[in-house]
Structures are given as structure tokens and as C-alpha cells.
N, C-alpha and C positions, 0 to 999 in steps of 0.2 A: 249210806251206800254211795258208791262212786259210779256214776253213769256217764258214758261218753257218747257222742253223736258224730257220725260222719255221713257224708253223702256219696252216692255212687250212681253211675249210669249203666252198671252191669245189668244184663238181662236177669229177671227174677230167678229163672231156672238155674243160673250159674253162680248166684250169690253164695259166698262161703259164710253160712250162718247155722245156728242150731235150730232156728225156726224162722219162718217167713210169714208175715201177717198180710192177709188180703181182706177186702171188704165184700160183703154180700148184702143184698137188699131183699125185702119181702116181696115175692111175686105171687100171682094168683095160684100157681101150681107148685110153690116151694121156693127155696132160695135161688136168687139170681146173682151171678158174679158181677161185681162192680168193675169199672175200669181199673186196670192195673193187674188183673188176674189172668188175662188172656194167655200170656206166655206160659204160665203154669198149667193152665187148662190144656193147652196144646200138647205140652210135654206129657200130660197124663191121659192122653187119648180122648180129650173132650168130655170126660166123665166126672170132672171135679164137682160140679153142682149136684149131680146125682149121688155121688158119694157123700157129700155133706148132708143132703136130704136124708139119706139112709141113716146117718149118725144122729139125726134129730134136729139139724139146723133149720131155722125158719127165716133168718135174716132180721129178726127182732133186734132193735137197737141195743147194742152193747153185749149181746149174746156171743159167747166165744165157743167155737167148736174146733177141735183139733183132729187132724188126720195125718197118717204117715204117708210119705211120698214113695217109699219103697224103690228107689233107684234112679228114675229119670230126672229127678230134681236134686241138686246138690244138698240143699237143706233137708234134713230128715223129717221135718214136721212142717205142716201148713196149719196156721191158726186163722180161721175165718171168723171175723167179727161182724156182727150185724150193724147195719146202717139205717134200718127202719124201712117203712113202706114208701112207695112212690107218693110224693106229695108232702112227706115229712120235712123235706128240705126247706130252708127259709131264704128269703131275699133273692129268689129266683135261681138259686144254685142247683135245684133239682134234688131228686131223692138221694139222701145221704151225703150230699156234697156241700151242705152248709158247713162253714168252718167249725162251728161249735160241735156239730155232729161228728166231724172228723176228729176233733180234739178228744171227745169223749170215747169214740171208738178206739183210737190209738191208745188212750189211757187204759181202757178196760182190757185190751189185748195184752199190753205190756204188764199190767198189774197181775193178770192171770199167769202169764209166762214166768215172771219173776218169782211168783209164789211157788212155782214148780221147779225152781232152781235153773231155769233156762237162762243162759248167760249172754249168748250172741243172737240178737234179734234184728231181722231185716223187715222193713216196712214198705209194702207194695200197695198201700191204700191209694185211692184215686186223688192224688195231689196234682191236679192238672194246671194249677197256676200258683203264683207266689203265696197267696193267702192260704190256699189249701196245703201247700208244702209246710208253711210255718205252723199251721194248725196241727198237722200230723206230728211234726217234730216236737212241738210244745206239749201236746197231749201225751206223747210217748215218754218224754223226759219226766213229766210230772207223775205219770202212771207208775214210774219206777221208784218214786219216793218212798222211803221207809225211815221212820224215826227210831233209832236204836240206842240212844244215849243211856237209857236206864235198863235195857233188857239183857245186856251182855252178849247180844247176837253179834256174830262176826260181820264186819262190813264187807258186803259182796260187791263185785264189779260187774256191771252190765254194759255191753257194747251194742249200741243202736246204729243201724245203717238205714238212712233215708233214701229210698228209690223214688226220685221225683222226675216228672216229665222234663224234657230238655228245656222247654220254655217256662218252667216254673221257678227258675233262678234258685235252685236248691241250696247252693252255698250261702247266699245272702239270707234266705229264709231260715236256714239252720242256725246261722250266726245270731239272728235276732231271737230265735227261740231259746238258744242257750242263755242269752242275757236275761230274758224274762224268767226262764225256769230257775236260774241261779238266784235271782231276786226273790221269787216266790218261795223257794226252798229255805231261804234265809228267814222269811216271815213265818213259814210253817215251823221251823226249828225254834224260833223265839216263842211262838204261841204254845208250842208243845212242851217247852221247858218248865220244870217245876218252879213254883214261886219261892221255894227254898233256895233256889240258885239264881232266879231272875227277879231282881228287885231294882229300885230306881238306880242305885249306884252301879250295879253290874250291867243293867241295860244301857246306861250312859257310856260305860266302858266299851260295850259292844258297838255302840254307835260311833265311838271314837275310832275303833279298829276299822269299821266299814268305811268311814270317812277318809281315813288315811289311805286305804287301798284304792278308793275310787277317786281320790283327788278332790274331795269336797272340803269346803271351809266348815269349821265346827267351833261352836261356843257352848260351854257347859256351865250352867249356874247351879251352885250347891245351895244348901238350905240357908246359909248366912246371906248369900247374894240375893236369894229369892226374898228373904225377909226385908233386907235393906231396899230392894227394888220395888217392893209393894205388890208382890204377886200373891195376894191374899187367898185366891182360890187354890193354888197348888200347895201353899203352906198349910192352909186350913185342912185340906183333905189328908195331907201327909203327916200331920202333927201327932196322930195317935199311934204311929208305927215306930218301931226301933230302927227302921230303915228310912232315913230322911229323903225328902223329894229332890228331884232334879228337873231342870228345864234344859233341853238340848235344842240348839238352833243349827241347822245344816244349810249350806249354801252352794248352789251350782250356778256358774255364770258361763255365758257364751259371748264371744267377741262381737257377733253379729246380732245379738238380741236387742229388741226394742221394747219388749214387754216383760213383766215379772209376774209369776204365779207363786202364791203361797199355799202350802198344804200344812194343815195342823191335825195331828192324830192323837186321840185320847190314849193315854198311857198308864192306866191303872193296873199295876203289876199283880195285884190281887185285891179283890173287892169283897170284903166281909159284910159290907153294908155300913160299917162303922157302928155307932151306937144305935142306929136304926137297923139292927142286925137282921141279916137274911136268914131264912130257914136253912137248916143244914144241907138239904138236897139242892137248894138253889146256889150254894157256894161251890159245888163240885167242879163246875166249868169256869169258875171265875179267875183262873189263871189266864184265861183268854181275853180279859177285859183290857188288855194292852194291844189288841190286834190292830187298832187304828194307827197307833204310833209305829207298830212294826211295819204296817203297809206303807206309811210315809217314808220310813227309813229304806225299805226295799225299793220303793219307787225312785227315791233320789239316787240310789246306787245304780239302778237300771238307766235312768236318765243320763247320769254322768257317762255311761258307756255308749249310749245311743246318740248322744250329742245333738239334740234338737236345738234350734236357734231361739232359745228363750231362757230367761233367768228364772231359777226355781229356788225357793226357800222352804225348808221344812222345819216345823216345830214339833218337838216331842215333850209334852208336859207329863212328867213321870211321878207317880205317887203310889203308895200302898195304903189302902183305906182300911184301917184297923180300929177296934174299939178299945184302945189303951186309955190309961188314966189321963192322958193329955189330949185325947181325941176331941174334935169339935162336937158341940152339942146342938141338938135341935133348939132353935131360937137364937143361936149365935148370929151376929151380923158381921160379915167380912167385907173387906174392901178389895175389889178386883184391880188389876193393873190399870192405871189411868184414872182411878178414883170412883168408879161406880160401886154402889154398895148392894149386898145381897143378904136377905134374911134366909138362913139355912133352916128350913122346916123339916127336911128329911135328909139325913147324912148319906142315905143310899142313892141320892140323886147327885152324885159327886162328879161324874164325868163332865157334866156341863160346867162345873165350877173350874176345873183345871183348863178346860178348853176356853173358857171366858178369858182367862189370863193370856193364853196364846193368841187368841183371835184379836184381843185388844192390842197386844204388842205388835201384831203384824202390820199395824198402821205405819210403823216406822220404816217398813220396807216398801211403802208406796205401791202396793200390788195392783195390777190390772184385774186380777181375779184371785179370790180367796176361797179355798175349799177345806172344810173340816170333815174328818172321817172318824166315826166312833161306833163302838158297840154300846149305843146310848140307852136304848129302852127295850124292855120286854114287850112293849106295845108294838114294836116293829114286827116281832114274830107273830103276834096276834093278827096283825093287818096283812102281812105279806109272806109269812112263812119263813122257812129256813134257807131259801135259795135266792131271794130277791131283795136287794137293798132298796130302801126308800130314799128318794132324792127330793130335797126341799131347797128353796132359794128365795132371794129377795127380788128376783127378776125371772119371769116365766121363760123368757128366751134362753137365759143361762141354764135354768133347770132342765129344759128340754134338750139343750145342746150337751149337757153333762150326761144325761140319760142316754143320748144317742152315742156319745163317745164310749161309755161303758159297754153298751150293747155291741158296738162294733169290735170292741176288744174281747168280747166273749163273756161279759158279766151280766147277770140278771139285775135289772134296775127298773124302777117304776117311779114316775113323777107323782109327787104328793103336794097338797096345798099347805099354806100357812094361814088358816082362817083367823082374821083379826078378832073375831068375837071370843076366841080362846085366850087371847092375851090378857084380858081383864082378870082372869083367874090367878095371874101371877102378881097382881097388885099386892103391895105390902104397906102396912101402916107405919113401919119403923125404918124401912130401907127403900132403895130405888126399885127393887124387884125381889120377889121370893123365888126360891129355886124349884118349888112345886106348886101345884094347884090342889084345891080340895076335890076337884072333879076328876074321876078316873078316866073318863072317855077322852080319846084323842091324845093319849100320852106321847106318842111319837111326834106329833105335830107340836105339842106344847114344848117338848125338848128343843125342837128347831126354833120356835119362837123365842125361847130363853136365849139361845146362843146368838140369835139375830140382834139382840139388844146391844151386843158388844162388838158388832162389826163396824169398823171405821166408816165414817160418813163417806158416801159416794163410791164405795167399793162394791163391785159385783161379787156375790157370795153364794155358795151352795153348801148344803149340809148333807152328808151321806150317813145314814144309819145302817150299820152292817151287823147289828146284834145277832141276826140269824145266820147269814152267810159266812161269818168269820170263823165259826167253829162247828165242825160236823160231828155229831154224836151217833149217827145211824150207821148202817152198813155202807162200805165204800161203793162208789159208783163212778163211772167214767175215769177221770184223772183225779178225783177227789177221794182221799183216804180219810180215815177217822182222825179227828183232831183239827189242828189249824189248817186252813185252806189257802190263805194268801188273798182273800177277798179284797177287792177295791184296788189292788196294786196295778193291774193291767189298765183299769179305767183311769187311774191317775196318770199313768205314763201316756195314755192316749190323749188325755186332756192337755198335757204339756205339749205334745206334738201338734194338736189342733190349734193351740195358741200360737205356736211357732209358724204354722201354716196360714194363719190369719182366718181360721175357720171358727174360732171361738174368742 
């Protein structure tokens, strides 16, 4: 779908649109109009809240209620979206004015209107500052996302108009929202693409296309170069597939940069579990096991356009984990880039193996900060559910700063420990380390401990487990549709900006 976004200072009653979106909050006696709706209420004789209440509106978060304007307003339809009850806002923004609440409200409203074939949508939500304006714009753009590659549905065009307060710097907010939305839609498209069409070679080709458009440096290692270079994790995981593995290195540089950040994203284009085969039901969403690599690619594309003063390197270790005749076996010992050896006890714990190569290779970039992002463990879902990523690190201050950056960007993130007592379970009698433990408990943390072994000495490092947030299998909500979500991208972009600003 093609979605465009413009800004306007036109009074809401005079905006030329098919529908205009306003916000309502939950009041003690029914819905209350949020800032931005007063002009429309005046045009309708001060009865808008009463009309919405009659139609069943409550102001509950993301609830969408439509009413006809019948003449005094140029747009024929008003869509009122709930912002929640007073006190629901976070960070002192007040009821419904938290940026994430605005993002979700805009997304829910646009999603509902797009589903009803509404093409021209104006947004009069309470965007009273730049953060609010960007939140409304981004939520609206993402709410209009529809993946149609395999459905035969005609690509529709949606025109969004952001009505922001004069001091909200609407043009700049809209510009940043466009960049982030385009990058997140890239990630969603990649995650939603069938593994029949997205495998290491085609993923690397897409990365090459994105790099060319964004002005990024790119290096792609094929299976021969990976074997010669000693990338035993990537080669081992990919050797059972007819689609050979790849390693993509992306680079963004800024002339004023004094620091370098490295992002590494797990890129398993399909995960059958290998010889440690998954149950059939568990494979259904495994096209999404490359969401970490997609997030890194999208983040580099966005960073290249936003231009923070920091150097950023992105690694995409890409492999398809299949149980072919050449597949790696439980009890194989492989050698990771740089020389560390791993006893592979479970071929379904493969993401950490490809990441080990990328993380070890990152030492050649002399990073000031290294972050890996991966749909790494089912244990993440058990611990934190489907909307909150787990964040681990070799430095508590780094961990907390990354969590803070992700939350400011609108991502759910939670700090997790790396208990030293769990490391012993990874001991091997034949290699430097095993890829799994015999103990089932603490699986998310054990995954982090494994990757930590390959972090270059002296490098600050954080690990993001996005197994739950990366792929949404339930009913759509806010600006999140079914399928790929774009999880971690905004957090990575914010981390790069924080490093540029000297904050991290």
C-alpha cells in the first residue's frame, strides 16, 4: 500500500478529507474531547461528546467510533479514537498524551478507516509538541500498513494529513516519522515474506539494494569466503540447506563522528531446528527468525537518512537451518571466527552460533558499543510475553541505558541479569563452550551468557532478545498488524542518536 503524509495548519472543520480523526478520553460521565477537537465541537454546536456517547463511545484506549458531520464540517466523517482514562498517560504527559498512547491511537484509527476503504484521512489528535506530532504521524503511517504480496489485493493509496499545533514543528516531526515508518515497513515486509522467496542469497541482495539507495558501504561474504575466513557458526548452521549462507556487513560513517557502534542481527531465514527438529506447529512462524537481521538493516537505512554524528556498522549473519544430509549434528564441534570452539549439543540453538561469528568479527571495527538483536529464545516469551524485549549486558549501566533508549523510542524493554552461576551449565569437556545447558530454567539468560563469551575484550555490549515482540500472531492492535512488527528498530536508531549525543 502507498501511504503519503503531509502537514497542514488548516482548521479541522475546513480540512478537505474523507474522515478526520480526533481523540477522546474516558471521563466519569462518558467520553471527553481531547485537545484538537474543539474546532469540530464548535462547528457541531457543542454536542460532539454527547453524540459520541450516544453511539457507545467510552474513550477506552484504541476504541474507534465514527459519526457523520452532516454539513458544517468539510470532512463527512469524524472518527473518535479512545486515549484511555485520566492517569493512563506516562512520563507526566497526562491522560492520553503519552507518545506511545498517541502512536497506538493514531494507528488504531487509521487501521479501522483503511479497512473501510477511507482514502483521505486527517489527524487532529492532541499533538501539542514535536514528540506528540511525531508519534501521531508514525502511528498513522504504520497503522496503514498492509502486506499484499501474496494476496492479489490491489495496492491502495492513503493520504494522511497531520494537523499539528504551530509549536509542534509538524514538518520536522513528519519527516522523521516518514523515515522511521519506511524503515519499519521494510522490516515488516522482510519478516512477512515467505522463506520460499527470502533465503540468505535473496536477503543479501535486498541488503545490497537498500545499501545502494541509502549510501551505505556493503560487503557480502558467500559460502566460500565464509569457509575460508573461519566463520564456523554461520557455515555450520547453513550447511544443511540448499540455500548457502551469507554474511553482510553494512557501514555508515559521519565526518564528525568520534565513536563507533556495531549492531549484529540474527538472520535465520527459516528455522526448522535442523536435526534437532522442531514440532510442526513450532515451525509455522519460523520465517520470522531473521527479524533481528531485518531490524539491523532497517535501522542502518534510517540512520543513514537521519545522519547522527556516529559511525555505525551492521552485521547480518544469514543462514537457513535445515535438516539436510549435510546438516550439522548434535555433538559436532565447530570453530567460531577468531578461534573459539563450540560443542553443538542442540542444532535448534543455532541463532547464537551465527551471532557468535558476527560478534567476534566486530572486534575489527573497534566498537565503543556493540549490540546484538535476535529472536533467540522461547524462554523470552515465557519470561516477558509477546510485547517486551529482554535486555542483557556486560555492564549494568549500558543495559539500563539501552532499556531507556528503547522505551523513549516507544519500544517495550526490560532489564534482565546474566547470573554467573548459569554459565557453568555451558561447560564442555571437548570444546571451549557448549551451545546449550542441560538445565531448562533461565534459557533467555543462558543465551545471553553464550553470546557474551564472544564479545571482544573491553567492549561494552548489550543483547536484545526479541523473540516475542518481533512477530505478532494475535489480533491487530494500535499500529501493530499481524505478522512482522519492526521490533527493536526504533530502539537501535535511538541508541545511535544517544551515542552521538554523548548520552550512551
